[in-house]
Every structure is written in structure tokens, then in C-alpha cells.
Residue, then its C-alpha position, 0 to 999 in steps of 0.5 A: x921516313x922514306x919508303x924507297x923501292x929500288x927495282x931494276x926489272x921491267x916485270x917486277x915494276x909492273x908487278x908493283x904498280x899493278x898492286x898499287x893501282x888496284x888499291x886505288x892509289x894514283x901514280x906520278x912519274x918523273x923520268x930522268x937520266x940520273x945525275x940527279x940534283x935539286x931540280x929533280x928533287x923539286x919535280x919529285x917533291x911536287x909529284x909526291x905532293x900530287x900522287x900517292x906514289x911516285x916512280x922516278x926512272x933512271x935510264x941514260x938513254x943511248x938513242x937520244x945521244x948523237x955524240x958518243x963521247x957525250x953519252x960516254x961522259x954522262x955522269x952516273x951517280x946512282x948512290x947519290x941519286x938515291x941519297x937525294x930521294x931518301x927524304x921523299x915518301x912513297x918513292x919507287x926508283x926504276x933503273x931498267x936495262x936497255x933491253x927492258x926499255x927497247x925489247x925486241x917485240x916493241x910496238x912502238x911506231x915513230x911519228x912525224x914531229x913536223x917543225x918541232x925537231x927541226x929547229x933549235x935543238x933539233x937542227x944541232x942534234x939530228x935524231x935527238x927528239x926521235x930518241x926522246x919520243x921513243x924512250x918516253x913512249x916506252x916508259x909511259x907504256x910501262x909505268x902508266x901513270x896519272x901525271x908525269x912531270x917535266x922541267x921547263x929547262x928543256x922547253x922543246x922537249x916539253x913541247x915534243x913530249x906534249x905532242x907525242x902524248x896527244x899523238x898516242x893518246x896517252x891518258x897522262x897529264x903532262x905537268x911542266x915545272x919551273x927551271x930551278x936555278x942556283x942563287x947565281x941564276x945558273x940553270x940546275x943541270x947534271x952537266x953542271x957536274x963537269x964544270x969547274x968553279x971558274x967555268x960555272x961563273x963563266x956560264x952565267x953569261x947564258x942567264x945574264x943573256x936571257x935577262x938582257x932579252x927579257x929587259x929589252x924586248x920592248x925595245x927592238x923587234x924580235x930579230x933586232x933583239x937577237x942581234x943585240x942579245x948575241x952581241x951582249x953574249x959575246x962579252x962572255x967566254x962561252x961559244x954560242x951555238x944558237x940564240x932564237x926567240x920563238x913561238x912558245x907553242x909552234x917554236x917557229x921564229x916570230x916577226x912581232x911580239x903578238x904571240x907569247x914567245x920564249x928565248x932559247x940558248x945553247x952554248x959550249x962552256x969549255x966542252x959542256x954543252x949547256x941550254x936554257x930558256x926564259x919566257x918573255 
């Protein structure tokens, strides 16, 4: 039996969380922008197993969209979101207003992310990660969880959040969870809701390209493999934005296979921008 609590005001959430913490219970946190799918549910399931209470925030953050049309089209499915979470025990769903997340008296002070917001997504979505840092910082201050859970599909975001967590000294353990995929291999994403059935099939070139990289990374240098992978990708119908192989920690381009690496892809399927990655 679910025990979902639905809260919209920041002060109401703080009151509920104070009582939870006062009773010695632990809090896990899963920040989302809604349009939840099985990938999100997997994060919440794990958080529920590892904590007494799970806070799931649903907030479509305007500061991390540099495309106003993309923000306007982002799906909002609160009823379906609550239904998806209904089977999980001890869940608090927090759906705040913009003013609750970005109050006028906010103490937030930005910091330099270095290369982390200049490569990959940062190169094509300037300002995106500054928005991510701002919203997650403010949510961390409100929720104050013991653990926070993020999917590895947003690999660069995970690296940014880890750096942010360290910079601001939050006593929060960042838990990375594997990307959940459809049976076809397509990474689960809220943006998949905007794809037709044919586009979902076309989008598989992303996963197939990542598998091609994984299968061939012993046969080429990183730079040569990028060229081969881009050629493989061109056999599909999507428009490639980037395909890079980078160090898993610094996200810098690698010249050899000495350090652990990850292949990251962003591409357009029709008007829908999709990202994915695979550790090598």
C-alpha cells in the first residue's frame, strides 16, 4: 500500500521532513522534471530500499533550457507520474513553484565548473549546467537528504553534480544508477514520449553506434574510432550533433586507452534531441 504525500509548498515540505529526521529516519532524494518513466521508477525503487523515506521532486527547471520551444514542449504528466509512484512505499512528492525554488533572498553563489560545462552538452547548450547546478543546489538545501540518486544516462550532469556537491560541502552521498533501456536498447527518456513508433526505431542507431564503439575500441585509436563510429552512425536517419570519447572523470578528449573512458552521443530524431552514452 502506497503512502504518497503530495506537497507543493516549500515550507510544508520542510515541516514534514523535520518530523521525519527528528524520528531518526533517513531520507533519499530523486530530483526529476516529471514525465516519469520506468527509469525514474528504478531510481525511486532503489532509494526506497536504501532509505526510510524518499522525496521525489517534480520541477521543470526553466534555467536549464536554452531553447524556449523545448521548454514549452517538455511533457507535463503529473497524474501519470503519481500513478507510476503509487506502488512505492513512503514517498513524498514535492511539486514546487518557481518562487519556492528561486526565492528573491536566495543565498546561491555560482562557481566555475571549468571544462565540465564547456564540452559535450556544455558546448551545444551554453548555460545549461549553470541552471542544473542552481536548481540542484537549491533542492539539496530544501530537502537535505542523506543520499541523492541520478541516472547515468545524463553522464555529464552526474559529473557536474558530483563537483557541485563537493564544492558546496553538502553531506550528501551521490548515487549513480545504470541507464534503464527498452528491450530494443533505446535509453528510457521523457523525450521518448514525443517520438512516433517509426522514430523510436530510427533512434536505435544511437544505441547501435554505442555498441559499435564498444566492440571496436581495441581495433582503433580513440580518434580513429570516433571517425569510424560517425560513419556507422550516418547509415541511420538521425542528425548527429556530437559523438566523442572522453575521460570518465575529467570529460576531456582522450588520445589513448590508458584511462577509463565513455562514449557520449547527442543527436536529433526529427525535432527531438536525444542523448546517450556507454562506458568503455
